[in-house]
N, CA, C and O atoms as a MOPAC input file, in Angstrom:
PM7 MOZYME 1SCF
protein

 N    -18.34400 1    19.88800 1     2.66900 1
 C    -18.46900 1    18.59200 1     3.28400 1
 C    -17.95900 1    17.49100 1     2.36700 1
 O    -17.21500 1    16.61400 1     2.80700 1
 N    -18.34500 1    17.52500 1     1.11200 1
 C    -17.91500 1    16.48800 1     0.17200 1
 C    -16.40700 1    16.52600 1    -0.01800 1
 O    -15.77000 1    15.48400 1    -0.17000 1
 N    -15.83300 1    17.72600 1    -0.01100 1
 C    -14.38300 1    17.84300 1    -0.18200 1
 C    -13.65900 1    17.16900 1     0.97900 1
 O    -12.67900 1    16.45600 1     0.76500 1
 N    -14.12900 1    17.38400 1     2.20000 1
 C    -13.49000 1    16.77900 1     3.36700 1
 C    -13.58300 1    15.25900 1     3.31700 1
 O    -12.62400 1    14.55900 1     3.64200 1
 N    -14.73500 1    14.75900 1     2.91100 1
 C    -14.90900 1    13.30700 1     2.80500 1
 C    -13.96500 1    12.74300 1     1.75100 1
 O    -13.34000 1    11.70700 1     1.97800 1
 N    -13.85300 1    13.39900 1     0.61700 1
 C    -12.95700 1    12.92500 1    -0.44700 1
 C    -11.50200 1    12.92800 1    -0.00300 1
 O    -10.76000 1    11.98600 1    -0.28200 1
 N    -11.09800 1    13.97900 1     0.68200 1
 C     -9.71100 1    14.06500 1     1.14700 1
 C     -9.40700 1    12.96500 1     2.14500 1
 O     -8.36000 1    12.32500 1     2.05600 1
 N    -10.30300 1    12.73400 1     3.09400 1
 C    -10.03600 1    11.68800 1     4.07300 1
 C    -10.13900 1    10.29700 1     3.46000 1
 O     -9.39200 1     9.39800 1     3.84600 1
 N    -11.04700 1    10.10700 1     2.51900 1
 C    -11.09700 1     8.82200 1     1.81400 1
 C     -9.77000 1     8.53900 1     1.13900 1
 O     -9.23100 1     7.43800 1     1.25200 1
 N     -9.24900 1     9.52100 1     0.44500 1
 C     -7.99300 1     9.35100 1    -0.28000 1
 C     -6.82400 1     9.10900 1     0.66400 1
 O     -6.02700 1     8.20000 1     0.43300 1
 N     -6.70700 1     9.90200 1     1.72000 1
 C     -5.57300 1     9.73600 1     2.61900 1
 C     -5.63600 1     8.42100 1     3.39900 1
 O     -4.60600 1     7.78400 1     3.62300 1
 N     -6.83000 1     8.01400 1     3.80900 1
 C     -6.94800 1     6.72600 1     4.49200 1
 C     -6.65800 1     5.57400 1     3.53500 1
 O     -6.03100 1     4.58600 1     3.91800 1
 N     -7.11100 1     5.70100 1     2.29900 1
 C     -6.84100 1     4.65500 1     1.30900 1
 C     -5.34000 1     4.51900 1     1.08500 1
 O     -4.80400 1     3.41100 1     1.09200 1
 N     -4.67300 1     5.63500 1     0.88700 1
 C     -3.22300 1     5.60500 1     0.64400 1
 C     -2.48500 1     5.02000 1     1.84700 1
 O     -1.56100 1     4.22300 1     1.68500 1
 N     -2.89300 1     5.41800 1     3.04800 1
 C     -2.25600 1     4.89800 1     4.25400 1
 C     -2.40900 1     3.38400 1     4.35400 1
 O     -1.43600 1     2.67800 1     4.61600 1
 N     -3.61600 1     2.88700 1     4.15000 1
 C     -3.84900 1     1.44000 1     4.20600 1
 C     -3.09800 1     0.69000 1     3.12900 1
 O     -2.55000 1    -0.38400 1     3.37600 1
 N     -3.07000 1     1.25100 1     1.94000 1
 C     -2.38500 1     0.61400 1     0.82200 1
 C     -0.88300 1     0.52000 1     1.10400 1
 O     -0.27500 1    -0.53400 1     0.91900 1
 N     -0.29700 1     1.62100 1     1.55100 1
 C      1.14100 1     1.63300 1     1.81700 1
 C      1.51100 1     0.75200 1     3.00100 1
 O      2.55500 1     0.10000 1     2.98600 1
 N      0.67000 1     0.72600 1     4.02100 1
 C      0.93800 1    -0.13400 1     5.17400 1
 C      0.91300 1    -1.60800 1     4.77200 1
 O      1.76200 1    -2.38600 1     5.20800 1
 N     -0.04700 1    -1.98900 1     3.95100 1
 C     -0.12000 1    -3.38200 1     3.49400 1
 C      1.06100 1    -3.71600 1     2.58000 1
 O      1.58500 1    -4.82900 1     2.62500 1
 N      1.47400 1    -2.76500 1     1.76200 1
 C      2.63000 1    -2.99500 1     0.88600 1
 C      3.89200 1    -3.19900 1     1.70800 1
 O      4.74700 1    -4.01700 1     1.36900 1
 N      3.99200 1    -2.45300 1     2.77800 1
 C      5.18500 1    -2.53300 1     3.62300 1
 C      5.37800 1    -3.92800 1     4.21700 1
 O      6.51200 1    -4.35300 1     4.43800 1
 N      4.29100 1    -4.63500 1     4.47600 1
 C      4.42600 1    -5.97800 1     5.04700 1
 C      4.35900 1    -7.07100 1     3.98200 1
 O      4.30100 1    -8.25700 1     4.30700 1
 N      4.36900 1    -6.66800 1     2.70400 1
 C      4.48900 1    -7.64600 1     1.62900 1
 C      3.20000 1    -8.21300 1     1.07100 1
 O      3.22200 1    -9.27300 1     0.44500 1
 N      2.09900 1    -7.55300 1     1.27400 1
 C      0.81100 1    -8.02000 1     0.75300 1
 C      0.73600 1    -7.70400 1    -0.74100 1
 O      1.22600 1    -6.66500 1    -1.18300 1
 N      0.12700 1    -8.59600 1    -1.51600 1
 C     -0.00200 1    -8.35700 1    -2.95800 1
 C     -0.97300 1    -7.20100 1    -3.22900 1
 O     -1.65200 1    -6.71900 1    -2.32200 1
 N     -1.02200 1    -6.77300 1    -4.48000 1
 C     -1.81300 1    -5.58900 1    -4.85200 1
 C     -3.28300 1    -5.72700 1    -4.46800 1
 O     -3.87400 1    -4.80000 1    -3.91500 1
 N     -3.85500 1    -6.85700 1    -4.75400 1
 C     -5.28200 1    -7.05600 1    -4.45200 1
 C     -5.55200 1    -6.96300 1    -2.95000 1
 O     -6.54300 1    -6.36800 1    -2.52700 1
 N     -4.67700 1    -7.54500 1    -2.16100 1
 C     -4.81100 1    -7.47500 1    -0.71100 1
 C     -4.60700 1    -6.06500 1    -0.18900 1
 O     -5.25000 1    -5.65400 1     0.77600 1
 N     -3.71300 1    -5.32700 1    -0.82600 1
 C     -3.48900 1    -3.93300 1    -0.43100 1
 C     -4.74800 1    -3.09800 1    -0.63200 1
 O     -5.11100 1    -2.27900 1     0.21200 1
 N     -5.40000 1    -3.32100 1    -1.75700 1
 C     -6.63200 1    -2.56800 1    -2.03800 1
 C     -7.70800 1    -2.92600 1    -1.02300 1
 O     -8.41500 1    -2.04400 1    -0.53400 1
 N     -7.83900 1    -4.20500 1    -0.70100 1
 C     -8.82900 1    -4.61200 1     0.30000 1
 C     -8.51100 1    -4.01400 1     1.66300 1
 O     -9.41300 1    -3.54600 1     2.35800 1
 N     -7.24900 1    -4.02400 1     2.04900 1
 C     -6.85400 1    -3.44300 1     3.34000 1
 C     -7.13600 1    -1.94700 1     3.36100 1
 O     -7.61200 1    -1.41300 1     4.36300 1
 N     -6.84400 1    -1.27800 1     2.26100 1
 C     -7.06100 1     0.16600 1     2.18600 1
 C     -8.54000 1     0.51400 1     2.27300 1
 O     -8.91200 1     1.45100 1     2.98100 1
 N     -9.38000 1    -0.21700 1     1.57400 1
 C    -10.81300 1     0.08800 1     1.61100 1
 C    -11.41400 1    -0.25400 1     2.97400 1
 O    -12.35700 1     0.40400 1     3.41400 1
 N    -10.88400 1    -1.26400 1     3.64000 1
 C    -11.37700 1    -1.59200 1     4.98100 1
 C    -11.00500 1    -0.51300 1     5.98300 1
 O    -11.76700 1    -0.23700 1     6.91000 1
 N     -9.84400 1     0.09900 1     5.80700 1
 C     -9.40300 1     1.14600 1     6.71800 1
 C    -10.23700 1     2.41300 1     6.57400 1
 O    -10.45800 1     3.12300 1     7.55500 1
 N    -10.69100 1     2.69600 1     5.38900 1
 C    -11.42100 1     3.93700 1     5.12300 1
 C    -12.68900 1     4.04300 1     5.96400 1
 O    -13.08300 1     5.14600 1     6.34100 1
 N    -13.31600 1     2.95000 1     6.25600 1
 C    -14.60000 1     2.98100 1     6.96800 1
 C    -14.48600 1     3.39400 1     8.42600 1
 O    -15.50100 1     3.66800 1     9.06600 1
 N    -13.29100 1     3.44300 1     8.95500 1
 C    -13.12100 1     3.76400 1    10.36800 1
 C    -13.33400 1     5.25000 1    10.60900 1
 O    -12.58700 1     6.07300 1    10.07900 1
 N    -14.33900 1     5.60800 1    11.39900 1
 C    -14.64200 1     7.00100 1    11.66100 1
 C    -14.72400 1     7.33500 1    13.13900 1
 O    -15.22100 1     8.39700 1    13.51300 1
 N    -14.23700 1     6.43000 1    13.98200 1
 C    -14.32900 1     6.64900 1    15.41700 1
 C    -13.58100 1     7.90700 1    15.85000 1
 O    -14.00800 1     8.60400 1    16.77000 1
 N    -12.48300 1     8.18900 1    15.19500 1
 C    -11.69900 1     9.37200 1    15.54800 1
 C    -12.52000 1    10.64000 1    15.36700 1
 O    -12.42700 1    11.56000 1    16.18000 1
 N    -13.30900 1    10.69600 1    14.32700 1
 C    -14.15100 1    11.86700 1    14.08600 1
 C    -15.18400 1    12.04200 1    15.18000 1
 O    -15.49400 1    13.17000 1    15.56300 1
 N    -15.71300 1    10.96000 1    15.68200 1
 C    -16.69100 1    11.04400 1    16.75700 1
 C    -16.03700 1    11.59300 1    18.02400 1
 O    -16.63700 1    12.39700 1    18.73700 1
 N    -14.82100 1    11.16200 1    18.29800 1
 C    -14.10200 1    11.65700 1    19.47700 1
 C    -13.82500 1    13.15100 1    19.34000 1
 O    -14.05300 1    13.91700 1    20.27700 1
 N    -13.34000 1    13.56000 1    18.18400 1
 C    -13.06100 1    14.97700 1    17.94900 1
 C    -14.34000 1    15.80200 1    18.05200 1
 O    -14.32700 1    16.89800 1    18.61100 1
 N    -15.42500 1    15.29100 1    17.52500 1
 C    -16.70200 1    16.00700 1    17.60700 1
 C    -17.14000 1    16.17400 1    19.05500 1
 O    -17.62700 1    17.23600 1    19.44200 1
 N    -16.96800 1    15.13700 1    19.84500 1
 C    -17.32600 1    15.22600 1    21.25800 1
 C    -16.49200 1    16.25000 1    22.00000 1
 O    -17.00500 1    16.97900 1    22.84900 1
 N    -15.19700 1    16.30800 1    21.67900 1
 C    -14.32200 1    17.28200 1    22.32800 1
 C    -14.61900 1    18.70900 1    21.86700 1
 O    -14.57200 1    19.65000 1    22.65800 1
 N    -14.91900 1    18.85300 1    20.59700 1
 C    -15.13200 1    20.18400 1    20.04900 1
 C    -16.53500 1    20.72700 1    20.21000 1
 O    -16.76000 1    21.91900 1    19.99900 1
 N    -17.47500 1    19.89100 1    20.57500 1
 C    -18.87400 1    20.32900 1    20.65000 1
 C    -19.08600 1    21.44000 1    21.67000 1
 O    -19.95800 1    22.29200 1    21.50100 1
 N    -18.29000 1    21.42500 1    22.72000 1
 C    -18.47100 1    22.46700 1    23.73500 1
 C    -18.00400 1    23.82900 1    23.22500 1
 O    -18.53800 1    24.85700 1    23.64200 1
 N    -17.02400 1    23.85000 1    22.33700 1
 C    -16.51500 1    25.11700 1    21.80400 1
 C    -17.21200 1    25.54200 1    20.52100 1
 O    -17.39800 1    26.73500 1    20.28000 1
 N    -17.59000 1    24.59800 1    19.71500 1
 C    -18.20000 1    24.90700 1    18.41300 1
 C    -19.33100 1    23.92100 1    18.16200 1
 O    -19.07600 1    22.78000 1    17.77600 1
 N    -20.57400 1    24.33800 1    18.37400 1
 C    -21.69600 1    23.40100 1    18.26200 1
 C    -21.91900 1    22.84200 1    16.86100 1
 O    -22.62800 1    21.84700 1    16.71900 1
 N    -21.34500 1    23.44000 1    15.82500 1
 C    -21.55000 1    22.93000 1    14.46600 1
 C    -20.67900 1    21.72000 1    14.14900 1
 O    -20.92300 1    21.03900 1    13.15400 1
 N    -19.67500 1    21.43800 1    14.96400 1
 C    -18.76400 1    20.32400 1    14.68800 1
 C    -19.45600 1    18.98300 1    14.85300 1
 O    -19.24800 1    18.07700 1    14.04600 1
 N    -20.26500 1    18.84500 1    15.87200 1
 C    -20.89700 1    17.56200 1    16.15300 1
 C    -21.77700 1    17.06400 1    15.00200 1
 O    -21.62300 1    15.91100 1    14.59900 1
 N    -22.68700 1    17.87100 1    14.45600 1
 C    -23.47700 1    17.37800 1    13.32700 1
 C    -22.61600 1    17.09200 1    12.09600 1
 O    -22.88500 1    16.14600 1    11.35600 1
 N    -21.59100 1    17.89900 1    11.88000 1
 C    -20.69000 1    17.67600 1    10.75600 1
 C    -20.03000 1    16.30700 1    10.86900 1
 O    -19.99300 1    15.54800 1     9.90000 1
 N    -19.51200 1    15.99500 1    12.04500 1
 C    -18.85300 1    14.70400 1    12.24100 1
 C    -19.84700 1    13.55500 1    12.09700 1
 O    -19.50200 1    12.50200 1    11.56100 1
 N    -21.06400 1    13.74600 1    12.56600 1
 C    -22.07300 1    12.69600 1    12.44700 1
 C    -22.38400 1    12.40400 1    10.98000 1
 O    -22.46800 1    11.24100 1    10.58600 1
 N    -22.55200 1    13.43700 1    10.17900 1
 C    -22.82300 1    13.24500 1     8.75300 1
 C    -21.61000 1    12.62100 1     8.06200 1
 O    -21.75900 1    11.74900 1     7.20500 1
 N    -20.43300 1    13.06300 1     8.42900 1
 C    -19.19300 1    12.52400 1     7.86100 1
 C    -19.07600 1    11.02300 1     8.12000 1
 O    -18.81800 1    10.24500 1     7.20200 1
 N    -19.26700 1    10.62700 1     9.36500 1
 C    -19.17400 1     9.20600 1     9.71400 1
 C    -20.26800 1     8.40400 1     9.01700 1
 O    -20.01700 1     7.28600 1     8.56800 1
 N    -21.47100 1     8.95500 1     8.91900 1
 C    -22.56200 1     8.27200 1     8.23200 1
 C    -22.24000 1     8.07000 1     6.75000 1
 O    -22.48500 1     6.99800 1     6.19600 1
 N    -21.69100 1     9.10400 1     6.11500 1
 C    -21.32900 1     8.98000 1     4.69900 1
 C    -20.28300 1     7.88700 1     4.50200 1
 O    -20.39600 1     7.07500 1     3.58400 1
 N    -19.27000 1     7.86600 1     5.36000 1
 C    -18.24100 1     6.83700 1     5.24300 1
 C    -18.80500 1     5.45300 1     5.54500 1
 O    -18.39500 1     4.46800 1     4.93100 1
 N    -19.73500 1     5.37500 1     6.47900 1
 C    -20.33600 1     4.08700 1     6.82400 1
 C    -21.12800 1     3.51000 1     5.66100 1
 O    -21.25600 1     2.29000 1     5.55100 1
 N    -21.65800 1     4.35500 1     4.79800 1
 C    -22.42200 1     3.89400 1     3.64200 1
 C    -21.49900 1     3.59900 1     2.45900 1
 O    -21.64000 1     2.56800 1     1.80100 1
 N    -20.57300 1     4.49000 1     2.19500 1
 C    -19.71900 1     4.37800 1     1.00400 1
 C    -18.65500 1     3.29700 1     1.14600 1
 O    -18.39100 1     2.56300 1     0.19300 1
 N    -18.04900 1     3.19100 1     2.30500 1
 C    -16.89200 1     2.31600 1     2.45100 1
 C    -17.17700 1     0.82200 1     2.31200 1
 O    -16.37000 1     0.12400 1     1.69800 1
 N    -18.26100 1     0.30000 1     2.83700 1
 C    -18.53000 1    -1.10600 1     2.57200 1
 C    -18.71400 1    -1.39500 1     1.08100 1
 O    -18.36500 1    -2.47500 1     0.60300 1
 N    -19.25800 1    -0.43400 1     0.36200 1
 C    -19.39300 1    -0.60100 1    -1.09200 1
 C    -18.02100 1    -0.63200 1    -1.75200 1
 O    -17.79300 1    -1.41800 1    -2.67200 1
 N    -17.10900 1     0.21600 1    -1.28900 1
 C    -15.73600 1     0.20300 1    -1.82300 1
 C    -15.04000 1    -1.10800 1    -1.51800 1
 O    -14.36000 1    -1.67100 1    -2.37600 1
 N    -15.20900 1    -1.59900 1    -0.29500 1
 C    -14.58100 1    -2.85400 1     0.09400 1
 C    -15.12700 1    -4.01500 1    -0.73400 1
 O    -14.38100 1    -4.90100 1    -1.15000 1
 N    -16.41700 1    -3.99700 1    -0.96100 1
 C    -17.01600 1    -5.07300 1    -1.76800 1
 C    -16.52100 1    -4.99800 1    -3.21700 1
 O    -16.26500 1    -6.02800 1    -3.83900 1
 N    -16.38700 1    -3.78800 1    -3.74700 1
 C    -15.90400 1    -3.61500 1    -5.11800 1
 C    -14.43000 1    -4.02500 1    -5.23300 1
 O    -13.98500 1    -4.42100 1    -6.31000 1
 N    -13.68100 1    -3.93500 1    -4.14800 1
 C    -12.26200 1    -4.28900 1    -4.17700 1
 C    -12.05700 1    -5.79000 1    -4.33800 1
 O    -10.98000 1    -6.21600 1    -4.75800 1
 N    -13.05200 1    -6.59700 1    -4.01800 1
 C    -12.92000 1    -8.04800 1    -4.14700 1
 C    -12.99000 1    -8.42800 1    -5.59800 1
 O    -12.89900 1    -9.60900 1    -5.93200 1

């Protein structure tokens, strides 16, 4: 579980950082944009809902994943300021 959270944190951070760089945002703004993007977990909830009928263990996994990101990401965003 922790490995999956770390991988998605990193990939979402990189995506947000590169997207902000592409439109010309300075380094500090890129970090803020990247940390704000990391907190988004709606996609996981959708996937969990779709997969719950086939694999009942997916739904609790996605719930814990989204909860972890909901706690960690605002702290990252605040630290980025």
